[in-house]
TORKOL-4160 file (C-alpha; in steps of 0.2 Angstrom, whole numbers, padded with zeros to 4 digits, m for minus):
386
<pt num="1" X="0000" Y="0000" Z="0000"/>
<pt num="2" X="0015" Y="0012" Z="0003"/>
<pt num="3" X="0019" Y="0011" Z="m0015"/>
<pt num="4" X="0002" Y="0016" Z="m0021"/>
<pt num="5" X="0000" Y="0032" Z="m0030"/>
<pt num="6" X="m0019" Y="0033" Z="m0034"/>
<pt num="7" X="m0036" Y="0027" Z="m0029"/>
<pt num="8" X="m0036" Y="0011" Z="m0040"/>
<pt num="9" X="m0020" Y="0005" Z="m0033"/>
<pt num="10" X="m0026" Y="0008" Z="m0015"/>
<pt num="11" X="m0042" Y="m0001" Z="m0019"/>
<pt num="12" X="m0033" Y="m0016" Z="m0026"/>
<pt num="13" X="m0021" Y="m0018" Z="m0011"/>
<pt num="14" X="m0035" Y="m0015" Z="0001"/>
<pt num="15" X="m0045" Y="m0029" Z="m0007"/>
<pt num="16" X="m0030" Y="m0041" Z="m0006"/>
<pt num="17" X="m0027" Y="m0036" Z="0012"/>
<pt num="18" X="m0045" Y="m0040" Z="0016"/>
<pt num="19" X="m0043" Y="m0057" Z="0007"/>
<pt num="20" X="m0028" Y="m0062" Z="0017"/>
<pt num="21" X="m0034" Y="m0056" Z="0033"/>
<pt num="22" X="m0051" Y="m0065" Z="0031"/>
<pt num="23" X="m0045" Y="m0082" Z="0037"/>
<pt num="24" X="m0036" Y="m0075" Z="0053"/>
<pt num="25" X="m0051" Y="m0075" Z="0064"/>
<pt num="26" X="m0059" Y="m0092" Z="0059"/>
<pt num="27" X="m0041" Y="m0100" Z="0061"/>
<pt num="28" X="m0038" Y="m0092" Z="0077"/>
<pt num="29" X="m0055" Y="m0098" Z="0084"/>
<pt num="30" X="m0052" Y="m0116" Z="0077"/>
<pt num="31" X="m0035" Y="m0117" Z="0085"/>
<pt num="32" X="m0042" Y="m0111" Z="0102"/>
<pt num="33" X="m0055" Y="m0124" Z="0101"/>
<pt num="34" X="m0042" Y="m0138" Z="0098"/>
<pt num="35" X="m0031" Y="m0133" Z="0112"/>
<pt num="36" X="m0043" Y="m0128" Z="0127"/>
<pt num="37" X="m0058" Y="m0134" Z="0136"/>
<pt num="38" X="m0074" Y="m0125" Z="0134"/>
<pt num="39" X="m0073" Y="m0117" Z="0151"/>
<pt num="40" X="m0056" Y="m0110" Z="0146"/>
<pt num="41" X="m0060" Y="m0103" Z="0129"/>
<pt num="42" X="m0067" Y="m0086" Z="0133"/>
<pt num="43" X="m0051" Y="m0080" Z="0141"/>
<pt num="44" X="m0040" Y="m0087" Z="0127"/>
<pt num="45" X="m0051" Y="m0079" Z="0114"/>
<pt num="46" X="m0050" Y="m0063" Z="0124"/>
<pt num="47" X="m0031" Y="m0064" Z="0124"/>
<pt num="48" X="m0029" Y="m0064" Z="0106"/>
<pt num="49" X="m0044" Y="m0053" Z="0101"/>
<pt num="50" X="m0039" Y="m0040" Z="0114"/>
<pt num="51" X="m0024" Y="m0036" Z="0104"/>
<pt num="52" X="m0036" Y="m0026" Z="0093"/>
<pt num="53" X="m0036" Y="m0014" Z="0108"/>
<pt num="54" X="m0018" Y="m0014" Z="0109"/>
<pt num="55" X="m0016" Y="m0011" Z="0091"/>
<pt num="56" X="m0028" Y="0004" Z="0091"/>
<pt num="57" X="m0017" Y="0011" Z="0105"/>
<pt num="58" X="m0001" Y="0007" Z="0096"/>
<pt num="59" X="m0007" Y="0013" Z="0080"/>
<pt num="60" X="m0012" Y="0030" Z="0087"/>
<pt num="61" X="0005" Y="0032" Z="0096"/>
<pt num="62" X="0015" Y="0027" Z="0080"/>
<pt num="63" X="0005" Y="0038" Z="0068"/>
<pt num="64" X="0007" Y="0053" Z="0079"/>
<pt num="65" X="0026" Y="0050" Z="0080"/>
<pt num="66" X="0027" Y="0047" Z="0061"/>
<pt num="67" X="0017" Y="0063" Z="0058"/>
<pt num="68" X="0032" Y="0073" Z="0065"/>
<pt num="69" X="0044" Y="0065" Z="0052"/>
<pt num="70" X="0048" Y="0078" Z="0039"/>
<pt num="71" X="0055" Y="0069" Z="0024"/>
<pt num="72" X="0052" Y="0066" Z="0005"/>
<pt num="73" X="0041" Y="0051" Z="0010"/>
<pt num="74" X="0024" Y="0054" Z="0016"/>
<pt num="75" X="0020" Y="0049" Z="0034"/>
<pt num="76" X="0006" Y="0038" Z="0029"/>
<pt num="77" X="0018" Y="0028" Z="0018"/>
<pt num="78" X="0030" Y="0026" Z="0032"/>
<pt num="79" X="0016" Y="0019" Z="0043"/>
<pt num="80" X="0012" Y="0006" Z="0030"/>
<pt num="81" X="0030" Y="0002" Z="0028"/>
<pt num="82" X="0032" Y="0000" Z="0047"/>
<pt num="83" X="0017" Y="m0011" Z="0049"/>
<pt num="84" X="0022" Y="m0022" Z="0034"/>
<pt num="85" X="0040" Y="m0024" Z="0041"/>
<pt num="86" X="0033" Y="m0030" Z="0058"/>
<pt num="87" X="0022" Y="m0043" Z="0049"/>
<pt num="88" X="0036" Y="m0050" Z="0038"/>
<pt num="89" X="0047" Y="m0051" Z="0053"/>
<pt num="90" X="0034" Y="m0059" Z="0065"/>
<pt num="91" X="0027" Y="m0072" Z="0052"/>
<pt num="92" X="0042" Y="m0084" Z="0052"/>
<pt num="93" X="0042" Y="m0084" Z="0071"/>
<pt num="94" X="0024" Y="m0089" Z="0072"/>
<pt num="95" X="0026" Y="m0102" Z="0059"/>
<pt num="96" X="0040" Y="m0111" Z="0067"/>
<pt num="97" X="0035" Y="m0109" Z="0085"/>
<pt num="98" X="0016" Y="m0111" Z="0084"/>
<pt num="99" X="0009" Y="m0129" Z="0081"/>
<pt num="100" X="m0008" Y="m0132" Z="0073"/>
<pt num="101" X="m0013" Y="m0145" Z="0086"/>
<pt num="102" X="m0009" Y="m0155" Z="0101"/>
<pt num="103" X="m0003" Y="m0170" Z="0092"/>
<pt num="104" X="0011" Y="m0161" Z="0084"/>
<pt num="105" X="0016" Y="m0149" Z="0098"/>
<pt num="106" X="0035" Y="m0149" Z="0099"/>
<pt num="107" X="0036" Y="m0143" Z="0116"/>
<pt num="108" X="0026" Y="m0157" Z="0124"/>
<pt num="109" X="0032" Y="m0175" Z="0128"/>
<pt num="110" X="0022" Y="m0190" Z="0121"/>
<pt num="111" X="0014" Y="m0192" Z="0138"/>
<pt num="112" X="0009" Y="m0173" Z="0139"/>
<pt num="113" X="0001" Y="m0174" Z="0122"/>
<pt num="114" X="m0010" Y="m0189" Z="0128"/>
<pt num="115" X="m0014" Y="m0179" Z="0144"/>
<pt num="116" X="m0018" Y="m0163" Z="0134"/>
<pt num="117" X="m0029" Y="m0173" Z="0122"/>
<pt num="118" X="m0038" Y="m0182" Z="0136"/>
<pt num="119" X="m0042" Y="m0165" Z="0144"/>
<pt num="120" X="m0053" Y="m0161" Z="0128"/>
<pt num="121" X="m0063" Y="m0177" Z="0129"/>
<pt num="122" X="m0077" Y="m0169" Z="0138"/>
<pt num="123" X="m0079" Y="m0155" Z="0125"/>
<pt num="124" X="m0086" Y="m0167" Z="0113"/>
<pt num="125" X="m0082" Y="m0156" Z="0098"/>
<pt num="126" X="m0069" Y="m0168" Z="0090"/>
<pt num="127" X="m0050" Y="m0165" Z="0088"/>
<pt num="128" X="m0049" Y="m0160" Z="0070"/>
<pt num="129" X="m0050" Y="m0169" Z="0054"/>
<pt num="130" X="m0041" Y="m0165" Z="0037"/>
<pt num="131" X="m0056" Y="m0171" Z="0027"/>
<pt num="132" X="m0069" Y="m0159" Z="0021"/>
<pt num="133" X="m0086" Y="m0167" Z="0025"/>
<pt num="134" X="m0100" Y="m0160" Z="0014"/>
<pt num="135" X="m0114" Y="m0167" Z="0025"/>
<pt num="136" X="m0106" Y="m0156" Z="0040"/>
<pt num="137" X="m0105" Y="m0141" Z="0029"/>
<pt num="138" X="m0123" Y="m0143" Z="0023"/>
<pt num="139" X="m0128" Y="m0145" Z="0041"/>
<pt num="140" X="m0119" Y="m0130" Z="0047"/>
<pt num="141" X="m0126" Y="m0119" Z="0034"/>
<pt num="142" X="m0144" Y="m0124" Z="0036"/>
<pt num="143" X="m0146" Y="m0124" Z="0055"/>
<pt num="144" X="m0156" Y="m0111" Z="0064"/>
<pt num="145" X="m0142" Y="m0110" Z="0077"/>
<pt num="146" X="m0130" Y="m0105" Z="0063"/>
<pt num="147" X="m0142" Y="m0092" Z="0056"/>
<pt num="148" X="m0144" Y="m0084" Z="0073"/>
<pt num="149" X="m0125" Y="m0083" Z="0076"/>
<pt num="150" X="m0123" Y="m0075" Z="0059"/>
<pt num="151" X="m0137" Y="m0062" Z="0063"/>
<pt num="152" X="m0128" Y="m0058" Z="0079"/>
<pt num="153" X="m0111" Y="m0055" Z="0069"/>
<pt num="154" X="m0120" Y="m0043" Z="0057"/>
<pt num="155" X="m0129" Y="m0033" Z="0070"/>
<pt num="156" X="m0113" Y="m0031" Z="0081"/>
<pt num="157" X="m0102" Y="m0025" Z="0067"/>
<pt num="158" X="m0116" Y="m0013" Z="0060"/>
<pt num="159" X="m0116" Y="m0005" Z="0077"/>
<pt num="160" X="m0097" Y="m0004" Z="0077"/>
<pt num="161" X="m0098" Y="0007" Z="0061"/>
<pt num="162" X="m0105" Y="0021" Z="0073"/>
<pt num="163" X="m0088" Y="0023" Z="0081"/>
<pt num="164" X="m0079" Y="0025" Z="0064"/>
<pt num="165" X="m0092" Y="0038" Z="0059"/>
<pt num="166" X="m0092" Y="0049" Z="0074"/>
<pt num="167" X="m0074" Y="0047" Z="0079"/>
<pt num="168" X="m0067" Y="0060" Z="0067"/>
<pt num="169" X="m0082" Y="0072" Z="0071"/>
<pt num="170" X="m0079" Y="0071" Z="0090"/>
<pt num="171" X="m0060" Y="0074" Z="0088"/>
<pt num="172" X="m0062" Y="0088" Z="0076"/>
<pt num="173" X="m0073" Y="0097" Z="0089"/>
<pt num="174" X="m0058" Y="0099" Z="0100"/>
<pt num="175" X="m0049" Y="0109" Z="0086"/>
<pt num="176" X="m0033" Y="0098" Z="0088"/>
<pt num="177" X="m0021" Y="0095" Z="0074"/>
<pt num="178" X="m0022" Y="0078" Z="0065"/>
<pt num="179" X="m0006" Y="0072" Z="0074"/>
<pt num="180" X="m0013" Y="0076" Z="0091"/>
<pt num="181" X="m0031" Y="0071" Z="0087"/>
<pt num="182" X="m0024" Y="0053" Z="0083"/>
<pt num="183" X="m0019" Y="0052" Z="0102"/>
<pt num="184" X="m0037" Y="0052" Z="0107"/>
<pt num="185" X="m0039" Y="0035" Z="0100"/>
<pt num="186" X="m0027" Y="0028" Z="0113"/>
<pt num="187" X="m0041" Y="0029" Z="0127"/>
<pt num="188" X="m0053" Y="0021" Z="0114"/>
<pt num="189" X="m0041" Y="0006" Z="0113"/>
<pt num="190" X="m0039" Y="0006" Z="0131"/>
<pt num="191" X="m0058" Y="0005" Z="0134"/>
<pt num="192" X="m0058" Y="m0010" Z="0122"/>
<pt num="193" X="m0045" Y="m0019" Z="0133"/>
<pt num="194" X="m0054" Y="m0015" Z="0149"/>
<pt num="195" X="m0070" Y="m0022" Z="0142"/>
<pt num="196" X="m0064" Y="m0037" Z="0133"/>
<pt num="197" X="m0055" Y="m0046" Z="0147"/>
<pt num="198" X="m0067" Y="m0043" Z="0162"/>
<pt num="199" X="m0082" Y="m0048" Z="0151"/>
<pt num="200" X="m0073" Y="m0064" Z="0145"/>
<pt num="201" X="m0067" Y="m0068" Z="0163"/>
<pt num="202" X="m0085" Y="m0066" Z="0170"/>
<pt num="203" X="m0092" Y="m0077" Z="0156"/>
<pt num="204" X="m0079" Y="m0090" Z="0161"/>
<pt num="205" X="m0082" Y="m0087" Z="0180"/>
<pt num="206" X="m0101" Y="m0089" Z="0179"/>
<pt num="207" X="m0101" Y="m0101" Z="0164"/>
<pt num="208" X="m0113" Y="m0091" Z="0154"/>
<pt num="209" X="m0109" Y="m0080" Z="0138"/>
<pt num="210" X="m0126" Y="m0074" Z="0133"/>
<pt num="211" X="m0129" Y="m0063" Z="0148"/>
<pt num="212" X="m0112" Y="m0054" Z="0147"/>
<pt num="213" X="m0114" Y="m0052" Z="0128"/>
<pt num="214" X="m0130" Y="m0043" Z="0131"/>
<pt num="215" X="m0123" Y="m0033" Z="0145"/>
<pt num="216" X="m0109" Y="m0026" Z="0135"/>
<pt num="217" X="m0121" Y="m0019" Z="0122"/>
<pt num="218" X="m0130" Y="m0008" Z="0135"/>
<pt num="219" X="m0116" Y="0005" Z="0136"/>
<pt num="220" X="m0116" Y="0005" Z="0117"/>
<pt num="221" X="m0134" Y="0008" Z="0116"/>
<pt num="222" X="m0132" Y="0022" Z="0129"/>
<pt num="223" X="m0118" Y="0030" Z="0119"/>
<pt num="224" X="m0128" Y="0030" Z="0103"/>
<pt num="225" X="m0143" Y="0038" Z="0112"/>
<pt num="226" X="m0131" Y="0052" Z="0119"/>
<pt num="227" X="m0124" Y="0055" Z="0101"/>
<pt num="228" X="m0142" Y="0056" Z="0095"/>
<pt num="229" X="m0148" Y="0069" Z="0108"/>
<pt num="230" X="m0132" Y="0079" Z="0112"/>
<pt num="231" X="m0128" Y="0096" Z="0104"/>
<pt num="232" X="m0112" Y="0095" Z="0094"/>
<pt num="233" X="m0104" Y="0109" Z="0105"/>
<pt num="234" X="m0104" Y="0097" Z="0120"/>
<pt num="235" X="m0087" Y="0090" Z="0116"/>
<pt num="236" X="m0083" Y="0082" Z="0133"/>
<pt num="237" X="m0100" Y="0072" Z="0133"/>
<pt num="238" X="m0098" Y="0068" Z="0115"/>
<pt num="239" X="m0081" Y="0061" Z="0119"/>
<pt num="240" X="m0088" Y="0050" Z="0133"/>
<pt num="241" X="m0102" Y="0044" Z="0121"/>
<pt num="242" X="m0088" Y="0040" Z="0108"/>
<pt num="243" X="m0078" Y="0030" Z="0121"/>
<pt num="244" X="m0094" Y="0021" Z="0127"/>
<pt num="245" X="m0095" Y="0014" Z="0109"/>
<pt num="246" X="m0079" Y="0004" Z="0112"/>
<pt num="247" X="m0089" Y="m0008" Z="0123"/>
<pt num="248" X="m0095" Y="m0016" Z="0106"/>
<pt num="249" X="m0078" Y="m0023" Z="0104"/>
<pt num="250" X="m0081" Y="m0034" Z="0119"/>
<pt num="251" X="m0095" Y="m0042" Z="0110"/>
<pt num="252" X="m0086" Y="m0051" Z="0097"/>
<pt num="253" X="m0074" Y="m0062" Z="0107"/>
<pt num="254" X="m0089" Y="m0067" Z="0118"/>
<pt num="255" X="m0098" Y="m0072" Z="0102"/>
<pt num="256" X="m0084" Y="m0081" Z="0095"/>
<pt num="257" X="m0081" Y="m0091" Z="0111"/>
<pt num="258" X="m0100" Y="m0095" Z="0111"/>
<pt num="259" X="m0099" Y="m0101" Z="0094"/>
<pt num="260" X="m0085" Y="m0113" Z="0095"/>
<pt num="261" X="m0092" Y="m0120" Z="0112"/>
<pt num="262" X="m0108" Y="m0125" Z="0103"/>
<pt num="263" X="m0102" Y="m0133" Z="0087"/>
<pt num="264" X="m0095" Y="m0151" Z="0085"/>
<pt num="265" X="m0087" Y="m0157" Z="0069"/>
<pt num="266" X="m0072" Y="m0149" Z="0061"/>
<pt num="267" X="m0079" Y="m0145" Z="0044"/>
<pt num="268" X="m0095" Y="m0139" Z="0052"/>
<pt num="269" X="m0085" Y="m0128" Z="0064"/>
<pt num="270" X="m0075" Y="m0121" Z="0050"/>
<pt num="271" X="m0090" Y="m0117" Z="0039"/>
<pt num="272" X="m0099" Y="m0108" Z="0054"/>
<pt num="273" X="m0084" Y="m0098" Z="0058"/>
<pt num="274" X="m0083" Y="m0093" Z="0039"/>
<pt num="275" X="m0101" Y="m0088" Z="0040"/>
<pt num="276" X="m0097" Y="m0078" Z="0055"/>
<pt num="277" X="m0083" Y="m0069" Z="0046"/>
<pt num="278" X="m0096" Y="m0066" Z="0032"/>
<pt num="279" X="m0108" Y="m0058" Z="0044"/>
<pt num="280" X="m0094" Y="m0048" Z="0051"/>
<pt num="281" X="m0089" Y="m0041" Z="0034"/>
<pt num="282" X="m0107" Y="m0038" Z="0029"/>
<pt num="283" X="m0110" Y="m0028" Z="0045"/>
<pt num="284" X="m0094" Y="m0018" Z="0042"/>
<pt num="285" X="m0100" Y="m0014" Z="0024"/>
<pt num="286" X="m0118" Y="m0010" Z="0029"/>
<pt num="287" X="m0114" Y="0001" Z="0044"/>
<pt num="288" X="m0106" Y="0016" Z="0035"/>
<pt num="289" X="m0120" Y="0015" Z="0022"/>
<pt num="290" X="m0132" Y="0021" Z="0035"/>
<pt num="291" X="m0123" Y="0038" Z="0037"/>
<pt num="292" X="m0125" Y="0051" Z="0024"/>
<pt num="293" X="m0116" Y="0068" Z="0022"/>
<pt num="294" X="m0132" Y="0077" Z="0021"/>
<pt num="295" X="m0137" Y="0071" Z="0038"/>
<pt num="296" X="m0121" Y="0079" Z="0046"/>
<pt num="297" X="m0117" Y="0084" Z="0060"/>
<pt num="298" X="m0131" Y="0074" Z="0069"/>
<pt num="299" X="m0133" Y="0059" Z="0058"/>
<pt num="300" X="m0149" Y="0055" Z="0067"/>
<pt num="301" X="m0157" Y="0043" Z="0054"/>
<pt num="302" X="m0141" Y="0032" Z="0054"/>
<pt num="303" X="m0141" Y="0033" Z="0073"/>
<pt num="304" X="m0159" Y="0028" Z="0075"/>
<pt num="305" X="m0156" Y="0013" Z="0064"/>
<pt num="306" X="m0141" Y="0007" Z="0074"/>
<pt num="307" X="m0150" Y="0009" Z="0090"/>
<pt num="308" X="m0164" Y="m0002" Z="0083"/>
<pt num="309" X="m0151" Y="m0015" Z="0077"/>
<pt num="310" X="m0144" Y="m0015" Z="0094"/>
<pt num="311" X="m0161" Y="m0019" Z="0102"/>
<pt num="312" X="m0164" Y="m0032" Z="0089"/>
<pt num="313" X="m0147" Y="m0040" Z="0093"/>
<pt num="314" X="m0151" Y="m0042" Z="0111"/>
<pt num="315" X="m0168" Y="m0050" Z="0105"/>
<pt num="316" X="m0158" Y="m0062" Z="0094"/>
<pt num="317" X="m0147" Y="m0067" Z="0109"/>
<pt num="318" X="m0162" Y="m0071" Z="0119"/>
<pt num="319" X="m0169" Y="m0081" Z="0105"/>
<pt num="320" X="m0153" Y="m0091" Z="0103"/>
<pt num="321" X="m0154" Y="m0095" Z="0122"/>
<pt num="322" X="m0171" Y="m0102" Z="0120"/>
<pt num="323" X="m0166" Y="m0112" Z="0104"/>
<pt num="324" X="m0151" Y="m0120" Z="0113"/>
<pt num="325" X="m0162" Y="m0124" Z="0128"/>
<pt num="326" X="m0173" Y="m0133" Z="0116"/>
<pt num="327" X="m0159" Y="m0142" Z="0108"/>
<pt num="328" X="m0153" Y="m0148" Z="0125"/>
<pt num="329" X="m0170" Y="m0155" Z="0129"/>
<pt num="330" X="m0170" Y="m0164" Z="0112"/>
<pt num="331" X="m0153" Y="m0172" Z="0117"/>
<pt num="332" X="m0160" Y="m0177" Z="0134"/>
<pt num="333" X="m0174" Y="m0187" Z="0125"/>
<pt num="334" X="m0162" Y="m0195" Z="0113"/>
<pt num="335" X="m0151" Y="m0201" Z="0128"/>
<pt num="336" X="m0165" Y="m0208" Z="0137"/>
<pt num="337" X="m0170" Y="m0218" Z="0121"/>
<pt num="338" X="m0153" Y="m0225" Z="0120"/>
<pt num="339" X="m0152" Y="m0230" Z="0138"/>
<pt num="340" X="m0141" Y="m0216" Z="0144"/>
<pt num="341" X="m0144" Y="m0203" Z="0158"/>
<pt num="342" X="m0155" Y="m0189" Z="0154"/>
<pt num="343" X="m0145" Y="m0176" Z="0163"/>
<pt num="344" X="m0126" Y="m0175" Z="0160"/>
<pt num="345" X="m0115" Y="m0165" Z="0171"/>
<pt num="346" X="m0105" Y="m0155" Z="0158"/>
<pt num="347" X="m0087" Y="m0156" Z="0165"/>
<pt num="348" X="m0080" Y="m0146" Z="0151"/>
<pt num="349" X="m0087" Y="m0131" Z="0159"/>
<pt num="350" X="m0079" Y="m0134" Z="0176"/>
<pt num="351" X="m0066" Y="m0122" Z="0181"/>
<pt num="352" X="m0054" Y="m0136" Z="0185"/>
<pt num="353" X="m0052" Y="m0152" Z="0174"/>
<pt num="354" X="m0064" Y="m0167" Z="0178"/>
<pt num="355" X="m0062" Y="m0184" Z="0170"/>
<pt num="356" X="m0073" Y="m0188" Z="0156"/>
<pt num="357" X="m0081" Y="m0203" Z="0165"/>
<pt num="358" X="m0084" Y="m0195" Z="0182"/>
<pt num="359" X="m0101" Y="m0188" Z="0177"/>
<pt num="360" X="m0110" Y="m0205" Z="0176"/>
<pt num="361" X="m0111" Y="m0222" Z="0185"/>
<pt num="362" X="m0114" Y="m0229" Z="0168"/>
<pt num="363" X="m0096" Y="m0225" Z="0161"/>
<pt num="364" X="m0096" Y="m0238" Z="0147"/>
<pt num="365" X="m0110" Y="m0228" Z="0138"/>
<pt num="366" X="m0102" Y="m0211" Z="0139"/>
<pt num="367" X="m0086" Y="m0203" Z="0133"/>
<pt num="368" X="m0084" Y="m0216" Z="0119"/>
<pt num="369" X="m0085" Y="m0205" Z="0104"/>
<pt num="370" X="m0079" Y="m0187" Z="0107"/>
<pt num="371" X="m0064" Y="m0189" Z="0095"/>
<pt num="372" X="m0075" Y="m0196" Z="0081"/>
<pt num="373" X="m0077" Y="m0179" Z="0073"/>
<pt num="374" X="m0096" Y="m0180" Z="0076"/>
<pt num="375" X="m0106" Y="m0164" Z="0074"/>
<pt num="376" X="m0116" Y="m0158" Z="0089"/>
<pt num="377" X="m0133" Y="m0163" Z="0082"/>
<pt num="378" X="m0127" Y="m0181" Z="0079"/>
<pt num="379" X="m0119" Y="m0183" Z="0096"/>
<pt num="380" X="m0133" Y="m0184" Z="0110"/>
<pt num="381" X="m0120" Y="m0182" Z="0123"/>
<pt num="382" X="m0116" Y="m0165" Z="0117"/>
<pt num="383" X="m0122" Y="m0151" Z="0130"/>
<pt num="384" X="m0125" Y="m0134" Z="0123"/>
<pt num="385" X="m0120" Y="m0119" Z="0133"/>
<pt num="386" X="m0128" Y="m0103" Z="0135"/>
């Protein structure tokens, strides 16, 4: 991008950047699900997703520093060169140090690999497969559960567009130079971090994701209302409303961990995470289209739509909880029909590891197929989490 000299070049390189970045989040999510128990996943997702907040803070500081460089190369080109160099230097390190799964982990002994695999037995989400299974793909696309998750992804990222729209407006109200104005994004990134980790920890601590996913949306709704009603000369309050919008970035890691906890089957999980990424992209595309220059500086029509979408999002979360409750009841009936206990103690959600066969006196009928790459709907021992 640093070599571009016109709109066409920037458009092409931005498109290619999006293509290569598109696989990051689904792959991170799959790797997380193949290494950690379901109870451990929210914190781990927060750990890598929280780097978005760190990158926002770092980008603000670095862009401010590069803005003071006076040379024949534009400061924005220097910024792209810096980011590109960091990516090139870090890629070999990640490739050689990070293993794809437990069975090939170079830093574990053979015994430790077996122990690590056994920890994941109670997840009942499989341990990965290199075969693309079309029946799992079809199942992942057509399920109501999948459609509801994708709907959440769209709504969350439409709402996130408000921050991109109002950030420059709020900053311009202070009359700062572009270099100093960029520093106001440091607190925005800090708020993201301060939201992501506590929200994910609470989801882990209380073993429920839907509740805290809904709660982080309330400040976003409040910030949108403030932007809707406040005069544009109330810069301090506008800045507070702008920072409240950062709470929306705490929603995505909770949603990702909720998805990977409720899907079994490698292909199905990959397809659903691809659909999630599609929903995220659709939301990012749709959000800015709600705001038009003729509505400046209040942008009330766009704000009204985003507030409505946030309310719809909370309703979708509630609907998903009801649907997962229904699926658990269906699995209970199936277990009874196959001579298994109706109620299973979901040890994958315990804070400390509990052996797979410690939740039933009828051990020989439980824990026999969690590594068979069954989908959640085909495995009646799978317990959906809320």
